[in-house]
N, C-alpha and C positions, 0 to 999 in steps of 0.2 A: 438657777437659784441665785438670789440676790446676795450681795455682800453687806454686812452690818459692822459698825464700829461700836465697841463696848468699852466701858471702864468698870473694873471690878471694885465693888464697894468695900471689899475685905482687904485687898492688898494694893489697890490703886493701879493695877496693871491695865494699860490701854491696849486693845488688840482689835484686829480686823478678822472676820470669819465669814465664810460662805456657808449659809444655812437655809433650810426651808423656813417658810413662814410659820409652820407648825412648831418646828424646833424653837424658834424665837419666842413664840407666844406661850409655849408650855415650859419655858425656862430649862430647856434641855442642853443648853450650850454651857460647857464648863470653862472657867478661866484657865488659860494655859499656865498662869503663874502659881496659883494655889489650888485650883480645882473647884473653887467656890462657884455658886450659881446665883449669887445676888449681884446682878449686873445692872448697870445704868447705860442706857443708849446714849452714844456720843454722836453728834452731828458735825460733819466737817464741811468745809467749803468745796464746791464742785469746781473742777478745772474746766474752763470754757475758753475755746479759741474763737477769736473774733475775725480771723483771717479766713476767707473763703478758700476752698480747695483750688478753684480756678486761679485765684491770685497767687497762691503758693506755687502752682505749677508753671506759671508764666513769668513771674517776676525774677529777673536774673539775680543770682547771689554771687557776691565777690569771692566766696569760698570755693565755688565749683565752676570748672570750665567745661565739663562734659554734659551736664544735664540741667544747668541753671538752678540747681537746688543744693542744699547741704547734703553731702553724701561721703562715703568712705573714699571716693576718688578725688576728693577736694585737694587742691594744691595750695600750699600757703603755709 
């Protein structure tokens, strides 16, 4: 099921919910703030990483001595 971001037109609560397409289209999703169902779809920016996995795995990190990546074993 996809996640949707909504803003309630009644109480201005902005929230994220996982719902089916049918629930979204039939206005079956209630506002967690007031229970209203008059919602406005909110579109947010997507988080995109421009670093390839290969570059991440091979470039040394000054924070970690054991695996060349940031990790809980990092010394510093």
